[in-house]
N, C-alpha and C positions, 0 to 999 in steps of 0.2 A: 695420742689424744691431743687435740688442740684445746688449750685451756687458758682463758684470760679472765681476770677479775677486775671489776670496777674501772672499766676503761671509759675515757672520754669518747664521745662519738666524733669520729672524723670520717671524711669521705673515703680514705683508704681502708679504714676498718669496715665501713659499710659495704664497699665493693669486695672485700675479702670475704665477708660474711655471705653476700649474695652468691659469690662464686664458689662457695664451699660445696664439695661434692660428697654425697653419702649415699650408700645403698639402702640405708634404713631411714625411716621418716624422722623429721626434726620437730621437737616440741618448741614453741615460742610462747614465752610467758611475759605479759605485761601486768604490772601492779601499780596501783596508786599507793605510794608510801609517804603520804603527808603525815605530819607529826601525830595528829589525833588518831589516825588509823593504826599506826605503829604502837602507840601507847596503849591502846585497848586491844591489841592483837587481832584487829579486824582483818588484816591482810592475810593472816594464816587461815582464818575462817573462809575468806573469799576464795582463796587458793583451793582449799579442801572441797568446797561446793563445786568449783569448776572442774576439779580432778575427778569427782564422781561422775559428771557428765561425760568426760573424756573416756574414762574406763568403760562406761556402758556402751559407747558408740564404737570402740576400737577392737579390732579382732586380735591384734598382737598383745594380748592381755599381759603376759609375763614381762615382756620388754617395757611395755607401757608403765606397769606397776613398779618396776625397778627405777625407771627414769623419774616417775612422779615422786617416789620415795626419796630419791637423791635431792630433788628440788625442795621437798618439804623439810628435810634435814638441814639443807643449806639455809632456808628461811628461819628455822628455829634456832640454829646453833652458830652459824657463821655470819649471817647477814647483819651489817651495821648500816643504819640509815645515812650517817654523815651529812646530815642537814640537806639531803636530796629528797625530792618529792615524787620520784618515779623510778621504776625498775624495769629493765628489759633483760630476760635471760633466755638463752638458746642452748639446747642440747640435743644430741641425736640419740636414737634409741640404742644404737651400738656403742654409745659412750665415747665416740671419736671427736665429739664437739662439746665444749662447755665454755660459754662466753657470756659475760655479765656486763651490763652498762648501768650506771646510775645516772638518772636524768634530772634535769634542772626544774621540771614541771611535772604535775600529775598526768598520768595517762589513763584511759579507760581500761578497766581490768578485762584481760583477755587471755585465753589459753587455747592455742591452736596446734593441731598436728597436721603437718603437710610434708610434701616431698622436699621442701626447701624452707628456709627461715621466712617468717612473716615479718617484713621489715617496714612496711608502709608507715606505721605510727613513728618508727625511729627516724625515718627519713623526713617526715613532716616536721618533727622537732628540730632536726639538724638544719633544715631549710630556713627555719625561723631565726637561726643564729649564724652570724659570721664572725670571724676572728678579727678583733679590732686591736690596733696598737695605738696607745695614747702616749704622747710625749708632752710633758710640761717643761717648758724651757724658760730659763732666765740667763743673765750674762755670766753667771758663776756656776750654776748647778742645773742639773736635768733629772727628771724622774720619768722612767719609762714603765708603763703598765700594759697588762694585756686583759682585754675584756672578751670573754668567751663563755657561751652557754649560761649566760645570766650572772657570771661571777667575775670578779676583778682581782688581779694579782699584780703586785708591784714586782717587776722582774729585774730591774736595773736602776741604780742611782749613780749619777756621774757628777763629779766635782772637779772643775777645772782649776788651774793655777792662775785664775784671773786677778789682777791687781785691783784694789779698791780705787774708786775715784777719790782724788785728794786735791785739796786746794794748794796751789803752788804760787810762790812769789820769790823775788830775789834775782838770782842769776838769770841773764837773758837766755832764753832757749831751754832752760831746765824744765819748765812746765810743759812745753811742747813735747820734749823727749818722754816725760812721764805719760802723757796722754797717748803718745804713739805706742808705748809699751802696753798700755791698757788695751788699746784697740787690737793689737797683735795677740794678746792673751785671750781676748774674747773670740777672735777669729779661730784660734787653736781649739777653744772649747767648742764652738759651734761645729767645727770640722770633726772633732772627735765624736760628738753626738750623732752627727749624720753618718759617719762610718759605722758606729755601733748599730744604728737603725737599719742600714743596709745589710749588715751581717745578720741581724735578727730576721729580716725579710727572707734572706736566703735559707736560714735555718728553720724558721717557723712558718714561713709562707702565709703570713697574715693577709687578710682581704683588704682591710682599710686602715687608713691612718688618720687619726685626729690630733690636732695641735692645740695646746693650751698655754697660756701665759698672757702677758700684756700684749696689746696689738703691736707695740714697738718691737718687742722681742721676737714675736712670731714673724713679723715682716723682715726683720734682720736675719733671722734664721733660715728662711725659705731658700735663698740662693745657694745654700750649701748642700741642699738635698739633691740626691741623684735623681735623674728622670724617672726611673722606676718607682721611687718613693713619692715623687710629686703626683704621679698617676694614681696613687692609692689615697690621696687626701680627699676626704669628703666633707670636711668642715673643721671649724675651730670650736674649742669649749672655752667659755667665758670664766675661767678659773685661774687663780693664782698658783704658783709653783707650790706653795705650802698648803694647798687646799686638802680638806679632809677626804679620805678615801671613799667614804659613803657618798659625799657630794659629787665626786668624780664618777662614781658608778651610776648615780641618778642621771647626770647629764649624758653619760655614755649610752645608757639604755634609751634615752630620748632620741639620741642621734641614730641609734640602731634601728628604732621603730620607723623613723623618717626615711632612712635609707631603704628599708624593706618596702615601704608603701610606694616610694618613688620607682624602685626597681620593678615591682609588679605592675604599677601603673604604665611604665613605659612599654613593657611587653604586651599588655592588653591594648594599648593604643596602636602598636604595630599590627596586632592581630586583627583589629577592627579595620584598620586601613587596608590590610591585605584582603579582608573578607569583602570590603566594599568594591574593590577593583577585581575580585574573583582571582586573587593572586595565590602565592604559595602559603596557604593556611589550610589547616585541617580542623574542623569544628564538629564537636559531638563525638561520642564514644565509638560508634561504627567507623567513622571516618579516621579517627586517630588510630585504632587498632589496625585498620587497613595500612596506614602509613608506617606504623611500626613494624608490620610484616615485611616491609621493603627497606627498613632502616632509613626512612625518609624524614623522621622528625629531628629537627635542630633544637627546638625549645619546646618543652612541654609545660603547659599551665593547668594545674589541678585544683579543683575546689576542695577545701578541707572537709574531711568526713564523707566525701562522695564515694559511694560503693555500689557496685552492680555485680550480679552473677554472670559468669561466661565460661568459655571453654579454651583449653590450651593443649596443643599437641605435646605429648610427653617426649617426642623424638626431636623435632625441629623447632619447637617453641612457637609455632603458629598460633595467633590469638584470634578468637571469634566469639560472637554472641550467640552463635547458632550451634546446636548440638550435631554431632555427626563425625564423619571421617575427615581427617586432614586432607586438604586438596593437593598437598605436596607429596607426603609420604604415605598417604592413604591409611594411617593408623587411626584408631579411635581416639578422639579427643577426650581429655579428662575435664570434669566439671570443676570449676573454681568458684569459691564462695565470694571472692572479690577479684574480679577481672581488672579493676582499676589499679590494684596493687601490682598485678602482673605486668600491666602497662608501664607502671613507674619503674619496676625493676628492669624490664627490657630496655627502657629509655636510658637508664643509667649505664647498663652494659654496652649500649650503642654510643656512649659518650655524648648523649644529648644533655642539655641544661634542663633541669627540673625545678620548677617553682610551684609553691602553694599559695593560693589566694583565698580570701574569705568566701564563704558560701554566698553572701549578699553580692559581692563583686562579680561572681561567676555564675549567678543564678540562671542565666540564659544558656550557658555552655555546659557546666559540669566539668568538662575537660576539653582542652583545645591545644593547638600547637602551631608553631612556624615550621615550615618545611624546608629541607635542603633541596628537594626537587619534587616534581609532581609524580607521585607513584601511580602505577596502573591500578585499576580498580577490580577487585574480586567480588563477584556476586555472593 
């Protein structure tokens, strides 16, 4: 049995979940676990109501009952909120899968039984967050923090053996020697911090780097950073080395929102440019599904909460908006309540970049993508 509790969402965890193979259906549960709902036990009532609907619709009543009972026992006796506002739980009817994620924000309550995990809400949350490394630097000390999933954690503090600046007088040349030793100790300190950051990048694979400290210290520190670290820098934080962690969190979240807006904006600009010149772009759900059927999507941009019904071949994974037999393997395609989620999962498995944008930003498209190549067209 594959069993995980309280995992942070990561792309490898998401890919593992999508790739999980089971002969029995999988239950996917999403619950809003904000404080007021947990305090009043509302989450249990909501689950029970959804479970009644699932039991009434499903034919595998015995297995479904066992699985729903396991989930209810977990919610009643094992679950702890841990100041998290959302919960995602996945289990298979044959009990070979049990995986739980606690989420940084509330999610719409949902209980789904399908042949695979329903991960679109999970991926949408993950897409809104990147792993940020924050370093606050001065000439004697450094603080290294990680901002991920809306939370901040101080992961390293470094104190160098830097000499204090002193006033010198007297013997000729003595003052110059002291200042030279100070400069050497600052250099050693900056180099140690840079080496530590490079090791953390290799270990934790953070997405972006934010530098904090005085303008003078940040400028002096920059030349010591490896090229791979410089490429991760997206800005500076106007905070002192001794700043309160909540202030660092506030500024870090602000930088995070800005980065997300700029990233989606750049993709949308490229899509509009390609669309104008009838280039490598796919606009609208029919066109995107066709491109995914040929693994032609390079970047997929999806409007949040966009849903459509559709069909998927249980054998080869062919995606379509039309009911009928698969044009490749001739098997009858299965109806899917959310073919957009199927498109997202397919794109992930094809190593495409998937991004979510606001409904307002993508009101004319719903879903669109940049292409690796121009795919053939299937009627």
